[in-house]
C-alpha positions in Angstrom: 23.4 -2.9 -19.4 24.6 -4.2 -16.1 25.0 -0.8 -14.4 24.1 -0.8 -10.7 21.4 1.7 -9.9 23.7 3.7 -7.6 25.8 4.6 -10.8 22.9 6.0 -12.8 23.6 9.6 -11.7 27.2 9.1 -13.1 25.7 8.0 -16.4 23.6 11.2 -16.6 26.7 13.3 -15.6 28.7 11.7 -18.5 25.8 12.4 -21.0 25.6 16.0 -19.8 29.3 16.7 -19.9 29.5 15.4 -23.5 26.4 17.4 -24.4 27.8 20.6 -22.9 31.2 20.2 -24.5 29.9 19.6 -28.0 27.2 22.2 -28.1 29.2 25.3 -29.2 31.5 23.3 -31.6 28.4 21.8 -33.2 26.9 25.2 -33.7 30.1 26.5 -35.3 30.3 23.5 -37.5 26.6 23.9 -38.4 27.3 27.5 -39.5 30.2 26.4 -41.7 28.9 23.2 -43.3 25.1 23.5 -43.0 22.7 22.8 -40.2 21.0 19.9 -41.9 24.3 18.1 -42.5 25.2 18.5 -38.9 21.8 17.3 -37.8 22.3 14.2 -40.1 25.6 13.6 -38.3 23.8 13.7 -35.0 21.3 11.1 -36.2 24.1 8.9 -37.4 25.8 9.2 -34.0 22.6 8.2 -32.3 22.3 5.1 -34.6 25.9 4.2 -33.6 25.1 4.6 -29.9 22.1 2.4 -30.3 24.0 -0.3 -32.1 26.7 -0.2 -29.3 23.9 -0.5 -26.7 23.0 -3.9 -28.1 26.6 -5.0 -27.9 26.7 -4.4 -24.2 29.7 -5.6 -22.2 28.2 -5.0 -18.7 31.1 -2.9 -17.8 31.0 0.6 -16.3 33.8 2.0 -18.5 32.0 0.8 -21.6 28.7 2.4 -20.4 30.5 5.7 -19.8 32.0 5.6 -23.3 28.6 4.7 -24.7 26.8 7.5 -22.8 29.5 10.0 -23.9 28.7 9.0 -27.5 25.0 9.5 -26.8 25.8 12.8 -25.1 27.5 13.9 -28.4 24.3 13.1 -30.2 22.2 15.1 -27.7 24.6 18.1 -28.0 24.7 18.1 -31.8 21.0 17.4 -32.2 20.1 20.7 -30.7 21.1 22.3 -34.0 17.7 21.4 -35.3 16.3 24.5 -33.6 18.5 26.6 -35.7 16.8 25.4 -38.9 13.4 27.0 -37.9 14.3 30.7 -38.4 15.4 30.2 -42.0 12.0 28.8 -43.2 9.6 30.9 -41.1 8.6 34.5 -41.3 9.6 36.8 -38.5 6.1 37.2 -37.2 5.6 33.4 -36.8 8.9 32.3 -35.4 7.7 32.2 -31.8 4.7 30.2 -32.8 6.8 27.9 -34.9 9.3 27.3 -32.1 6.4 26.5 -29.8 4.8 24.2 -32.3 8.1 22.5 -33.0 8.7 21.9 -29.3 5.1 20.6 -28.9 5.6 18.1 -31.8 9.0 17.0 -30.6 7.7 16.6 -27.0 4.6 14.6 -28.1 6.7 12.4 -30.4 9.3 11.9 -27.7 6.6 10.9 -25.2 4.9 8.4 -27.6 8.2 6.9 -28.8 9.4 6.4 -25.2 6.1 4.6 -24.3 6.4 2.5 -27.4 10.1 1.7 -26.6 9.2 0.7 -23.1 6.3 -1.4 -24.3 8.5 -3.3 -26.8 11.2 -3.8 -24.2 8.7 -5.1 -21.6 6.7 -7.4 -24.0 9.5 -8.5 -26.3 13.1 -7.6 -25.3 15.6 -4.8 -25.2 17.2 -5.6 -28.6 13.8 -5.4 -30.3 13.2 -2.0 -28.7 16.6 -0.8 -30.0 15.7 -2.1 -33.5 12.5 -0.1 -33.3 14.5 3.0 -32.4 17.0 2.4 -35.1 14.3 2.0 -37.7 12.8 5.4 -36.7 16.2 7.1 -36.9 17.0 5.6 -40.3 13.6 7.0 -41.4 14.7 10.4 -40.0 18.1 10.1 -41.8 16.3 9.5 -45.1 14.0 12.4 -44.4 16.8 14.8 -43.7 18.6 13.6 -46.9 15.5 14.2 -48.9 15.0 17.6 -47.2 18.6 18.7 -47.9 18.4 17.7 -51.5 15.1 19.5 -51.9 16.3 22.6 -50.1 19.6 22.6 -52.1 17.6 22.4 -55.3 15.4 25.4 -54.2 18.5 27.4 -53.3 20.2 26.9 -56.7 17.0 27.8 -58.5 16.8 31.1 -56.6 13.5 30.2 -55.0 
């Protein structure tokens, strides 16, 4: 993206500032409009940041805006952990949090290796397309989950 290596810490600072600033408002919004809907919003923000990555202008200001958008995704995406307690019995919540973290970690590890492989052997744009494909699958999955869960709620199950 044209960022000098000496500026990489600044990029991480921008991501973390955005992540920190959006965390509590995202939680409040999740409580008001539903956690799954807010999670869907985070996936959409990620897709936007990925698309903007492909349209790189090799400019530090653009990179900071892009990373701030990505930081918003990271901050809002943490809402997914709030979904767990609703669907799991009290006795199994700790186990479920651990299992959820394990699955997320393994998937994150494998997806990053795959992303790097595609970037090295094809190109950056192809790697971003791979990432977008997975996130659009996640968006579809969340939509299906929300519709199914909403149906169960209205039937009293």
